C-alpha positions as CSV (number, residue, x, y, z in Angstrom):
1,X,80.3,99.4,98.2
2,X,77.5,101.1,100.1
3,X,79.5,104.3,100.4
4,X,79.9,104.6,96.6
5,X,76.3,105.3,96.1
6,X,76.4,108.3,98.5
7,X,79.9,109.7,97.8
8,X,78.5,112.8,96.2
9,X,76.6,114.0,99.3
10,X,79.3,116.1,100.8
11,X,83.0,116.3,101.6
12,X,82.7,113.9,104.5
13,X,81.1,111.1,102.3
14,X,83.7,111.7,99.5
15,X,86.6,111.4,101.9
16,X,85.1,108.3,103.5
17,X,84.8,106.8,100.0
18,X,88.4,107.6,99.2
19,X,89.6,106.2,102.5
20,X,87.5,103.0,102.1
21,X,88.6,102.4,98.6
22,X,92.3,102.9,99.6
23,X,91.8,100.5,102.5
24,X,90.3,97.9,100.1
25,X,93.3,98.2,97.8
26,X,95.8,98.0,100.6
27,X,94.1,94.8,101.9
28,X,94.2,93.2,98.5
29,X,97.9,94.1,98.2
30,X,98.7,92.5,101.5
31,X,97.0,89.3,100.4
32,X,98.9,89.4,97.1
33,X,102.2,89.9,99.0
34,X,101.4,86.9,101.2
35,X,100.6,84.7,98.2
36,X,103.7,85.8,96.4
37,X,106.0,85.3,99.3
38,X,104.5,81.9,100.0
39,X,104.8,80.8,96.3
40,X,108.4,82.1,95.8
41,X,109.8,82.2,99.2
42,X,111.2,85.6,98.5
43,X,110.5,88.4,101.2
44,X,111.3,91.2,98.6
45,X,107.7,91.2,97.6
46,X,106.6,92.7,100.9
47,X,108.9,95.7,100.3
48,X,107.4,96.2,96.8
49,X,103.9,95.8,97.9
50,X,104.5,98.0,101.0
51,X,105.8,100.8,98.8
52,X,102.8,100.4,96.5
53,X,100.6,100.8,99.6
54,X,102.4,103.8,100.7
55,X,101.9,105.5,97.2
56,X,98.2,104.6,97.2
57,X,97.6,105.9,100.8
58,X,99.6,109.1,100.1
59,X,97.7,109.8,97.0
60,X,94.4,109.2,98.7
61,X,95.4,111.6,101.5
62,X,96.3,114.2,98.9
63,X,92.9,113.7,97.2
64,X,91.1,114.1,100.5
65,X,93.0,117.3,101.5
66,X,92.5,118.8,98.0
67,X,88.8,118.0,98.0
68,X,88.4,119.4,101.5
69,X,90.1,122.6,100.6
70,X,87.9,122.9,97.5
71,X,84.7,122.1,99.3
72,X,85.6,124.5,102.1
73,X,86.4,127.4,99.7
74,X,83.1,126.9,97.8
75,X,81.1,126.4,101.1
76,X,79.7,123.0,100.0
77,X,78.5,122.1,103.4
78,X,75.9,119.4,104.1
79,X,73.8,119.4,107.3
80,X,71.9,116.7,109.1
81,X,68.1,117.0,109.0
82,X,66.9,119.8,111.3
83,X,70.2,121.6,111.4
84,X,71.0,124.8,109.5
85,X,74.1,125.1,107.4
86,X,76.9,127.5,108.6
87,X,76.3,131.1,108.0
88,X,78.2,132.6,105.1
């Protein structure tokens, strides 16, 4: 992934990496659910995979919020070229 190389360049890049990784996992889970339902004919797999996706997304959201609070409290700001970081 392209974001993985730059995930240490600030809170926004780290949160983008976490979000993208969660999205990839969720997409793979949806494909897996489709294969399992098609193979077995049982719709229960969609509930199990859906619950798994819920856990992954909620865990990722918790990680993003935790990292954001940590970065904010330590003033780990990044700025675009030509801009000054926020005053302390």
